[in-house]
C-alpha positions as CSV (number, residue, x, y, z in Angstrom):
1,M,0.0,0.4,0.2
2,N,1.6,3.8,-0.9
3,K,0.6,7.1,0.7
4,I,-2.3,7.8,-1.8
5,E,-4.3,4.4,-1.3
6,F,-3.8,4.9,2.3
7,E,-5.1,8.4,2.5
8,D,-8.1,7.5,0.5
9,L,-9.2,4.5,2.8
10,L,-8.5,6.5,6.0
11,S,-11.8,7.8,6.5
12,K,-13.2,5.0,6.5
13,Y,-11.1,2.6,8.2
14,I,-12.0,5.8,11.2
15,E,-15.7,5.5,10.5
16,N,-15.0,1.5,10.6
17,D,-16.7,1.5,7.2
18,L,-13.2,-1.2,5.6
19,S,-13.6,-4.7,4.6
20,L,-11.6,-6.6,6.7
21,A,-9.2,-7.1,4.0
22,D,-8.5,-3.7,3.7
23,R,-8.5,-2.9,7.6
24,K,-5.6,-5.9,7.7
25,K,-3.9,-3.5,5.1
26,I,-4.2,-0.4,6.8
27,E,-3.3,-1.7,10.1
28,A,0.2,-3.2,8.3
29,Y,0.8,0.0,6.7
30,L,0.4,1.8,10.3
31,N,2.3,-0.1,11.6
32,D,5.3,0.3,9.2
33,N,5.3,4.0,8.8
34,K,5.6,6.5,11.5
35,E,3.7,9.3,9.9
36,A,0.5,7.4,8.8
37,R,0.2,6.7,12.8
38,N,0.9,10.7,13.2
39,L,-1.7,11.8,10.5
40,L,-4.3,9.3,12.0
41,S,-3.8,10.2,15.9
42,S,-4.0,14.0,14.2
43,I,-7.4,13.5,12.6
44,K,-8.8,11.5,15.6
45,K,-7.6,14.1,18.0
46,T,-9.5,16.6,15.4
47,L,-12.5,14.9,15.7
48,R,-12.3,14.4,19.2
49,L,-12.5,18.7,19.9
50,V,-15.0,18.9,17.2
51,N,-17.3,16.5,19.3
52,N,-16.9,18.6,22.6
53,L,-18.1,21.9,21.2
54,E,-20.5,23.4,22.3
55,S,-23.9,23.1,20.3
56,I,-24.9,26.8,19.5
57,N,-29.0,27.1,19.6
58,A,-29.9,29.8,17.1
59,S,-33.7,31.6,17.6
60,K,-36.5,30.0,15.6
61,A,-36.7,32.9,13.1
62,F,-33.5,32.2,12.0
63,N,-33.8,30.2,8.9
64,Q,-36.5,32.4,7.4
65,V,-34.6,35.3,8.5
66,L,-31.8,33.7,5.9
67,F,-34.0,32.7,3.6
68,H,-35.3,36.4,3.4
69,K,-32.6,38.1,3.6
70,L,-31.1,35.2,0.7
71,K,-34.0,36.2,-1.4
72,K,-33.5,40.0,-1.6
73,L,-29.9,39.9,-2.2
74,K,-30.7,37.7,-5.1
75,N,-33.6,39.8,-6.4
76,R,-31.2,43.4,-6.0
77,N,-28.2,41.3,-8.0
78,I,-30.8,40.7,-10.3
79,S,-32.0,44.0,-11.1
80,S,-28.5,45.9,-10.7
81,T,-27.1,43.4,-13.7
82,N,-30.2,44.5,-15.5
83,H,-29.6,48.0,-15.0
84,T,-26.0,48.3,-15.2
85,K,-25.7,47.0,-19.1
86,K,-23.5,49.2,-20.9
87,T,-24.2,50.4,-24.0
88,T,-21.0,49.9,-26.8
89,Y,-19.7,51.1,-30.3
90,F,-17.7,48.5,-32.2
91,G,-17.4,46.7,-28.8
92,F,-16.1,49.7,-26.8
93,T,-17.4,51.4,-24.3
94,P,-18.0,55.0,-24.8
95,R,-14.5,55.7,-22.3
96,N,-12.4,53.3,-24.4
97,G,-13.9,54.5,-27.6
98,A,-12.7,58.3,-26.6
99,F,-9.5,57.2,-25.2
100,L,-9.4,55.0,-29.1
101,S,-10.1,58.1,-31.0
102,L,-7.9,60.7,-29.1
103,L,-5.1,58.0,-29.8
104,I,-5.7,57.8,-34.0
105,V,-5.8,61.8,-33.9
106,L,-2.8,61.9,-32.0
107,F,-1.1,59.2,-34.1
108,I,-2.1,61.3,-37.2
109,G,-1.0,64.4,-35.7
110,V,2.5,63.8,-34.9
111,S,2.8,61.7,-38.1
112,F,1.9,64.5,-40.2
113,N,4.5,66.5,-38.0
114,L,7.1,63.9,-38.7
115,V,6.7,64.3,-42.6
116,S,6.5,67.8,-42.4
117,T,10.2,67.8,-40.7
118,V,11.6,65.2,-43.1
119,L,10.5,67.4,-46.4
120,S,11.8,70.5,-44.2
121,D,15.3,69.3,-44.3
122,P,17.5,69.9,-47.1
123,I,18.6,67.1,-47.3
124,N,15.7,65.3,-48.2
125,Q,14.8,67.8,-50.6
126,N,17.0,66.7,-52.8
127,V,15.5,63.2,-53.0
128,V,12.3,64.6,-53.6
129,A,13.5,67.0,-56.0
130,K,14.8,64.0,-58.0
131,E,11.5,62.2,-57.9
132,N,10.0,65.3,-59.4
133,L,12.5,65.1,-62.1
134,N,11.8,61.4,-62.5
135,N,8.0,61.6,-62.9
136,L,7.9,64.4,-65.5
137,N,7.2,63.2,-69.1
138,D,9.3,64.6,-71.9
139,N,10.8,67.4,-70.4
140,K,6.8,69.0,-69.4
141,L,5.5,69.5,-66.9
142,N,1.4,68.3,-67.0
143,D,0.3,71.9,-66.6
144,G,1.7,72.6,-70.6
145,S,4.8,74.6,-69.1
146,S,7.9,72.8,-71.4
147,S,10.8,74.6,-68.7
148,L,12.5,72.4,-66.6
149,V,13.8,75.0,-64.6
150,S,10.3,76.3,-63.6
151,A,9.5,72.8,-62.0
152,V,12.3,72.0,-59.7
153,K,14.5,74.6,-58.2
154,D,18.4,73.3,-57.7
155,S,18.9,72.8,-54.3
156,S,22.3,71.1,-54.4
157,K,23.8,74.6,-53.3
158,T,26.8,73.2,-55.0
159,K,29.6,75.5,-56.9
160,K,30.7,74.1,-60.4
161,S,34.7,73.7,-60.0
162,N,36.6,75.9,-62.1
163,R,38.8,72.4,-63.6
164,K,40.0,72.3,-66.9
165,T,39.3,69.4,-69.2
166,F,42.4,67.4,-71.0
167,D,42.0,65.8,-74.0
168,L,44.1,62.8,-73.4
169,K,42.7,60.7,-76.1
170,D,45.7,60.7,-78.4
171,K,48.1,60.2,-75.2
172,V,46.6,57.5,-73.6
173,Q,46.3,54.2,-74.7
174,F,44.0,51.4,-73.4
175,V,45.0,47.8,-73.1
176,K,42.1,46.7,-74.5
177,D,42.0,49.5,-77.3
178,G,42.5,47.9,-80.8
179,D,43.4,51.1,-82.7
């Protein structure tokens, strides 16, 4: 017998509801196991203490008053649940819906501010200008203007260097030149 089997049969052993074979198994387990003997004596002591308690007499109307209070409490809970039915919009209570709407508006506002700061940066303006040039078709604007200068201003802010160009065509011969 193991501890789990012993604990399962212990209450029947105390109440004397076991067969003779099961009773002998439990007594053999009790003889071999000190912890089991301590558990049995603890349970017997608890039962003696509970049986020695003074009984308390309740008034004759106790049950009626108790049932009346329980009925009132039950009716109050039912009526309060009917009144607390909350309206929802798309699954949100009005307070949570307002909070979510505020978050969406803030997100959109912050997004517009980020986009405007990115576009106001001179480095990013070059990228935007190049994209605008790529969108032009046959050097003409959508409004019929034929001038590229009027379409995009030069934002590179670089000066042309005054380098001399060298003509080395006849002076340098490359390895794969066949001429």
